[in-house]
C-alpha positions in Angstrom: 1.8 -5.0 -16.3 4.6 -4.1 -18.8 7.8 -2.3 -17.9 6.7 1.0 -19.4 3.5 1.1 -17.5 5.4 0.2 -14.2 7.7 3.1 -14.9 4.9 5.6 -15.3 3.1 4.4 -12.2 6.3 4.6 -10.2 6.9 8.2 -11.3 3.3 9.1 -10.6 3.6 7.7 -7.1 6.8 9.5 -6.3 5.4 12.8 -7.5 2.2 12.2 -5.4 4.3 11.8 -2.3 6.1 15.1 -2.9 9.5 13.6 -3.6 9.9 15.1 -7.0 9.0 18.6 -8.1 8.6 17.3 -11.6 9.1 14.1 -13.6 12.4 15.4 -15.1 14.0 16.4 -11.7 16.1 14.0 -9.6 16.2 14.3 -5.9 19.9 14.6 -4.9 19.6 16.0 -1.4 17.7 15.3 1.8 16.9 17.4 4.8 17.4 16.6 8.5 15.8 15.3 10.6 14.8 12.4 8.4 12.2 11.2 11.0 10.4 13.9 13.0 8.9 11.5 15.6 10.4 10.8 19.0 12.6 7.7 18.3 15.5 7.9 20.8 18.5 5.6 20.8 18.1 4.2 17.3 19.5 0.9 16.1 19.2 -0.2 12.4 19.6 -3.3 10.3 19.4 -4.1 6.6 17.1 -7.1 6.4 16.8 -9.8 3.8 14.0 -8.0 2.0 16.5 -5.1 1.3 14.7 -2.7 3.6 16.4 -1.0 6.5 14.6 -1.5 9.8 15.0 1.0 12.7 14.1 0.3 16.3 14.1 2.7 19.2 13.5 3.3 22.9 9.8 2.9 23.6 8.4 6.4 23.4 6.0 4.3 21.4 4.9 1.4 23.7 6.5 -2.0 23.0 9.4 -0.7 21.0 8.6 1.1 17.7 9.9 -0.3 14.3 10.2 1.9 11.2 11.5 0.8 7.8 13.1 2.5 4.8 14.5 1.7 1.4 16.8 4.7 1.3 17.6 5.7 4.9 15.8 9.0 4.3 12.1 8.2 4.1 11.0 6.1 7.1 7.5 4.5 7.7 6.0 2.9 10.7 6.1 -0.9 10.5 4.8 -2.0 13.9 6.3 -2.8 17.3 8.8 -5.4 18.4 6.5 -6.7 21.1 2.9 -6.8 22.1 1.5 -6.7 25.6 1.4 -10.5 25.5 5.1 -10.9 24.5 6.5 -7.9 26.3 9.5 -8.9 28.5 8.4 -9.1 32.2 10.9 -11.4 33.8 12.9 -8.5 35.3 12.2 -4.9 36.2 8.5 -5.5 35.6 7.5 -1.9 35.9 10.5 -0.7 33.8 10.6 0.7 30.3 12.4 -0.9 27.4 15.3 1.4 26.4 18.1 1.4 23.8 17.4 -1.8 21.8 20.1 -3.3 19.6 19.0 -5.4 16.5 21.1 -8.1 14.9 20.9 -11.2 12.7 22.5 -14.2 14.2 22.2 -17.8 13.0 19.2 -17.3 10.8 17.1 -15.2 13.2 16.6 -11.6 14.3 18.0 -11.1 17.7 17.0 -8.0 19.7 18.9 -7.0 22.8 17.3 -4.4 25.0 17.6 -2.6 28.3 14.9 -2.8 31.0 15.0 0.1 33.5 13.2 2.6 35.7 14.7 6.1 35.7 17.2 6.4 38.5 17.2 2.8 39.6 20.7 2.0 38.5 21.2 -1.3 40.4 17.9 -2.8 39.4 18.2 -2.3 35.6 19.5 -4.9 33.3 19.8 -6.4 29.7 17.6 -8.9 28.0 17.3 -10.6 24.6 14.5 -11.8 22.3 14.2 -13.4 18.9 12.0 -13.3 15.8 12.0 -14.8 12.3 11.0 -11.5 10.8 12.4 -8.0 11.2 9.0 -6.1 11.6 7.9 -7.6 14.9 7.0 -10.9 16.4 9.7 -11.0 18.9 9.3 -13.7 21.5 11.2 -15.9 24.0 12.4 -12.8 25.7 14.6 -13.4 28.8 17.1 -11.7 31.0 20.8 -11.9 30.4 21.7 -10.2 33.6 20.9 -7.3 35.9 23.3 -4.8 37.6 23.0 -6.2 41.1 23.8 -9.8 39.8 27.0 -8.8 38.0 28.1 -6.0 40.3 28.2 -3.4 37.6 26.0 -0.3 38.1 23.6 0.8 35.4 23.7 -2.1 33.0 21.9 -0.6 30.0 22.7 0.3 26.4 23.6 -3.1 24.9 25.7 -3.4 21.7 26.4 -6.8 20.0 29.3 -7.5 17.7 30.8 -10.6 16.1 34.5 -10.9 15.9 36.6 -13.8 14.6 33.5 -16.1 14.7 32.7 -15.3 18.3 29.9 -13.2 19.9 30.3 -10.4 22.3 28.1 -7.9 24.1 29.2 -4.5 25.3 27.2 -2.2 27.6 27.3 0.6 30.1 26.0 4.1 31.1 28.2 6.6 33.0 29.4 3.8 35.3 32.2 2.4 33.0 31.9 0.4 29.8 32.2 -3.4 29.9 32.1 -6.3 27.4 31.6 -10.1 27.8 31.6 -13.1 25.5 28.2 -14.7 24.6 27.2 -18.2 23.5 27.2 -19.3 19.9 23.5 -18.4 19.5 24.0 -15.1 21.2 21.2 -15.7 23.6 23.2 -16.2 26.9 26.4 -15.2 28.5 29.1 -17.8 27.8 29.7 -20.1 30.8 32.7 -18.9 32.7 33.0 -15.6 30.8 33.8 -12.6 33.0 32.9 -9.0 32.1 35.9 -6.8 31.2 36.2 -3.1 31.5 37.2 -1.3 28.3 36.4 2.4 29.0 35.6 4.8 31.9 32.4 6.3 33.1 32.3 9.5 31.0 30.1 7.8 28.3 27.2 5.6 27.5 25.5 4.2 24.4 28.6 2.7 22.9 29.0 1.0 19.6 32.1 -0.5 18.1 33.0 -0.2 14.4 35.7 -2.2 12.8 37.5 -0.4 10.0 40.8 -1.4 8.4 42.9 -2.7 11.3 41.2 -0.8 14.1 38.2 -1.1 16.3 36.6 2.3 16.9 34.6 2.7 20.2 32.0 5.4 19.8 30.0 6.6 22.7 27.8 9.6 23.9 28.9 12.0 26.7 26.8 14.7 28.4 23.1 14.9 29.2 20.7 13.2 26.8 17.3 14.3 27.7 16.9 17.9 28.8 15.7 19.5 25.5 17.4 22.8 24.8 19.7 22.2 27.7 21.0 18.8 26.5 24.7 18.5 26.1 24.8 15.1 24.5 27.5 14.6 21.8 29.4 11.8 20.2 33.0 10.9 21.1 35.5 8.1 20.1 38.5 6.1 20.8 40.2 3.2 18.9 42.2 0.1 19.5 44.0 -2.7 17.6 42.1 -5.2 19.7 38.4 -5.6 20.5 38.9 -5.4 24.2 41.4 -2.6 24.1 43.3 -0.8 25.2 41.3 2.1 23.6 43.0 5.4 23.2 42.0 8.9 21.8 43.8 10.8 19.1 46.5 11.9 21.6 47.0 8.2 22.7 45.4 8.8 26.1 43.4 5.9 27.7 39.6 5.6 27.4 39.6 3.9 30.8 40.9 7.2 32.1 38.0 9.0 30.3 40.0 10.4 27.4 38.0 10.6 24.2 38.1 12.6 20.9 35.1 14.5 19.5 33.1 13.1 16.6 29.8 15.1 16.6 28.7 18.2 18.6 25.4 20.1 18.7 24.6 23.0 16.5 22.2 26.0 16.6 19.7 23.7 14.8 20.2 20.6 16.9 20.5 20.2 20.6 22.1 17.1 22.2 22.9 14.9 19.2 24.0 11.4 20.2 23.3 7.7 20.9 24.1 6.7 17.3 23.2 3.5 15.5 25.6 1.0 13.9 27.3 2.4 10.7 25.4 1.1 7.6 26.4 1.2 4.0 24.5 2.3 0.9 24.9 0.5 -2.5 27.9 2.7 -3.3 29.8 1.6 -0.2 29.4 4.9 1.6 29.0 4.7 5.4 26.1 6.4 7.2 25.1 6.8 10.8 21.7 7.6 12.4 21.4 9.3 15.8 18.8 11.3 17.8 18.7 15.0 18.7 16.3 17.7 19.6 15.2 20.2 16.9 15.9 23.7 18.1 12.6 24.9 16.5 10.5 22.1 17.9 12.0 20.8 21.1 8.6 19.4 22.2 8.7 16.8 19.4 11.3 14.9 21.5 14.4 13.2 20.3 14.0 12.8 16.5 16.2 11.1 14.0 19.1 12.6 12.0 21.2 11.0 9.3 24.8 11.8 8.3 27.6 10.4 6.2 30.7 9.0 7.7 34.0 9.5 5.9 37.4 8.2 6.9 40.3 10.7 7.3 43.8 10.1 6.1 44.6 9.1 9.7 42.0 6.4 9.6 39.5 8.1 12.1 35.8 8.4 11.2 34.5 12.0 10.7 31.3 13.8 10.1 31.6 17.0 8.1 32.0 20.0 10.3 31.5 17.8 13.4 27.8 19.1 13.4 24.5 17.6 12.2 23.9 18.5 8.5 20.9 20.6 7.6 20.8 19.4 4.0 23.1 16.8 2.4 23.5 14.5 -0.6 21.3 11.4 -0.4 22.7 7.9 0.1 23.0 6.0 -3.2 20.9 3.0 -4.0 20.0 1.1 -7.1 20.6 3.0 -10.3 22.0 6.0 -8.4 24.9 3.7 -7.4 25.2 2.1 -10.8 23.2 -1.0 -9.9 20.6 -2.1 -12.4 17.4 -2.6 -10.4 13.7 -2.4 -11.5 12.1 1.0 -11.2 9.6 -0.3 -8.6 12.3 -1.5 -6.3 12.4 1.8 -4.4 8.6 1.9 -3.9 7.0 0.9 -0.6 3.3 0.3 -1.1 2.8 -2.1 1.7 0.2 -1.6 4.4 0.9 -2.6 8.0 -2.0 -3.8 10.0 -1.3 -4.0 13.8 -3.3 -4.3 17.0 -3.2 -1.2 19.2 -2.8 -1.1 22.9 -6.6 -1.1 23.3 -7.9 -4.6 22.7 -10.2 -4.8 19.7 -8.8 -1.7 18.0 -6.3 -2.0 15.0 -4.0 0.5 13.3 -3.5 0.6 9.5 -0.4 2.4 8.2 0.0 3.1 4.6 2.4 5.2 2.4 2.7 8.7 3.5 0.0 11.0 2.2 -1.6 8.4 -0.1 -5.4 7.6 0.3 -6.7 4.1 0.9 -9.9 2.4 1.8 -10.4 -0.3 4.4 -13.2 -2.9 5.1 -13.9 -5.0 8.2 -15.5 -8.3 7.4 -16.9 -11.0 9.7 -15.1 -14.3 8.9 -18.5 -15.5 7.5 -18.3 -12.7 4.8 -20.6 -10.0 6.3 -19.3 -6.4 5.9 -19.3 -4.9 9.3 -17.6 -1.5 8.7 -15.6 0.4 6.1 -13.8 3.7 5.7 -11.3 5.9 3.9 -8.1 7.4 5.2 -4.7 8.8 4.3 -1.5 7.4 5.8 -3.1 6.0 9.0 -6.5 4.7 10.1 -7.9 3.1 13.3 -10.4 0.2 12.9 -12.7 -0.1 16.0 -14.0 -3.7 16.3 -14.9 -3.4 20.0 -18.5 -2.9 19.2 -18.9 -6.3 17.6 -19.4 -9.8 19.0 -16.4 -11.9 19.8 -15.2 -14.0 16.8 -12.9 -14.0 13.8 -12.8 -11.0 11.5 -10.8 -9.9 8.4 -9.4 -6.4 7.7 -8.9 -5.7 4.0 -7.1 -2.6 2.7 -7.1 -1.3 -0.9 -4.5 1.3 -1.8 -3.2 3.1 -4.9 -2.0 1.2 -8.0 -3.8 -2.0 -7.0 -1.8 -2.5 -3.8 -3.7 -4.6 -1.2 -3.3 -6.1 2.2 -5.4 -8.1 4.6 -5.2 -9.5 8.1 -7.3 -12.1 9.9 -7.8 -11.2 13.6 -9.7 -12.3 16.6 -12.0 -10.0 18.5 
């Protein structure tokens, strides 16, 4: 297919998805929230395929994964675990909360909390690995639980590398701690002792290194009470990774002194638990976080995006200290002055995943675009077929056990298939 034809197909696709009002217009702004599904406690990474992958607390069972080219348009891409690979070695009846995704020594490493609500001495933190960003996490195992290390409410992990060494920080309203990990990041380093770096006012911390400071960002207030949520982002900083951290007035974080970064607004209740800061192709910094929509609280904690700028005093800031309603988009590819093919921003992939019901499979395609699917027996016999937009469920439970193939045909000759066992 020549370049001109690719360009026309790309423009047609973008128009069909409602991203352009006409072929001559350019989208320069986005509207919050950028994902209107309940995805609490987001963590994000830019993978080797140049997509951003977002993971969240499992309001979707087994930890949902979404992906995006531009930080604005997010598509479901599967789950981190299946029922077979789900971590069960501690808190077996607990949920998986607040994951933290990283790339360490050639593999994707996912830290996660395992907890039951209110059981602050039985919760803990685990880790799992995968060779791809959109699922397949395995070898999940416990790092530690609260009762073992004598620290209450060990949840909300955050990993950082500093001077070639690996560290994990964590904590939720019972002080914030950090400890050194092994070289592969999969265990606590032998002999390492957790160190307290902040008091019990906050949870959900991340640490951002900028210029010569480490910025400790956390969430204070109540996270999960809908319109009554008081969650908000606060910050401190230090010249050293393990502190001492102080607020703008120079007061200690161990004494629960923090400076505000982001508050709620008439449109957003309880914004907090932010992701790592990520950069667009123009070098601008962005942060994702969850909050409740004032006009649709029942949707749960949905995802917001805002730009981080750095003040003359070096501190990070979000304009107005409130979630934006509409803002200028992150810059990628040609928008940032980088020469990339027109098709680089398109996401025509189909994701075929097993559901929680054995023998049923979910197909996710580009938002709003039609596709057809077919279910074949491995021997070649067509068993079922259908048409859908965006999402389809394939029910193979009515057929005999054996090997089957799901084939998907989408717009502009896009295709996917998966071999599965029923």
